[in-house]
N, C-alpha and C positions, 0 to 999 in steps of 0.2 A: 065525154067532156064534163058531164055533170058530176061525175065522181071526183074529178080533180078540184072542182070548185068547192065541194063539200069538205075535202081534206084540208084545205088551207084554213078555213075558219076554225076547225077543231084544234089545230096546232096553236093558233093564236090564243084561243081560249085557255088552253092548258098553260101556256106561258104566263098569261095574266094571273092565273090562279097561283102559280109559284111566286110571282112577285108580291101578290097581296099577302101570302103567308109569311114571306120574308119580313115585310114591314110590321105585321102583327107581332112577330117574335121580338122585334126591337122595342116595341112600345111597352112591353112588360116591365122593363127597368131593373132587371136583376143586377146588372153591372153597376148601376148607380148605388144601390144599397150596399154592395160589397165595398165600393169606394168609401162610403160613409163609415162602414165598420173599420176600415183601415185608418181613416183619419181619427176616429175615436180612440183606437188603440194607440196611435202615435201620441195623441194628446195625453192619454193616461200615463204612458211611459215618461213623457216630459214632466208631468206633475210629480211622478215618483222620483225622478232624478233631482228636481228642485227641492223636494222635501228632504232628501238625503243630504244635499249640499247645505241646506239650512241647519240641519242637526249638527253637521260637522262644524260649521261656523259657530253655532251656539256653544258647543263644547270648548272650542278654542277660546271664545270670549270668556267663558266661565273660568278657565285656567288663568287667563290674564288677570281677571278681577280678583281671583283668589291670591295670586302673587302680589298684586298691589295692596290688597288688604293686609296680607301678612307683613309686607314692608312697612305699611303705615303703623301697624300694631307694634312692630319692633322699634320704630322711631318714637312712638308715643310712650312706650315703657322706658326708653332711655331718657326722654325729656322729663318724665315724672320723677325720676330719681334725682335729676340735677336741678330742677326748678320746682318751687312750691306750686300747688294746685290753684290757690286762691289769688295769686299774685297777678294783678292786671298788667304790670310791666312785662312780666314774662309772657303773658298771652299776646301782648302787642308785639313783642320781639319775635315770638314764634310766627305770628301772622305776617309780619314784615319779612321775615326770613323765607317763609313759604312763598310769599308773593315775589320776592327777588329770585328765588330758585325757579319759579314757574316762568318768570320773564326771561331768565337766562336760557332756559330750556327752549322757549319759543324762538329766541334769537338763533340758537344753535340749529334748530330744525329748519328755520328759514334759510340759513347759510347752506345747510346740507342740500336743500331743495334747489337752491340757486346753482350750486356746484354741479349737481346732477343734470340740471337743465343745460348748463354750458357744455358739459361733456356730450350730451345728446346732440346739441346743435353742431358741435365740432365734428362728431362722427357723421352726422347727416351731410354736412358740407363736404367732408372728404369723399363720401359716397357719391354725391352729385358730381363733383369734379371728375372722379374716376369714370363714372358713367358717361359724362360728356366727352371725355377724352377718347374713350372707346368708340363712341358714336362717330366722332370726327374721323377717326382712323378708318372705321368701316365705311364711312360715307364717301371717301375719296374714290374717284373714278378717272379713267383715262379719257382721251378726247372722243372715243367711240361710245362711252357710257358704261364700259365694263369696269368692274371693281379692281383696284390694285391688290394683287395677292400678297405683295410684300408687307403691306400694313397688317393684313390678316395673319400672316405668318409671325410677325413680330408680336402680335397679341397672344397668339398661341404659345410662343416662346416665353413670354412674360408669365403666363399662367403656369408653365412647367417649371420654370426656375424658382427656387425658394428665395424670395426677397427678404424674408424675416431674418435669415442668417448671413450677415455680411462677413465674408471671409477673404 
């Protein structure tokens, strides 16, 4: 019987040793440093993408400014031929005309934004009504709580039939 008692403690000791080794390996933290490297690489990729998009936008803006400058130069040359340089009345008229054109442009842009907003609101309202209608039809149940299949079939039929082409 002495041999059996000695065998049990040795088994327990070896199991404890394995557990302690397991925990020592986790403490090293290799997985954490790999995760940091991944995060750093993702961050560098993001910075690279942003810089590319910024350069694209800057090129687009330069083209726009060049077009505006060329338009202004064309207008300036046509004004110089028709009006004297030193005439203060001509300067005032050109200033007033520019101001009036700018104001008309602002009004036009405001109207365009208002029209777009109304279209968006109408589309959203149509979407909400359609969604509410489908929800109502799908929500219908019989007295046992089971869904009406007729309503579901009607919805499927509406999806299949082309409603855009009235014939």
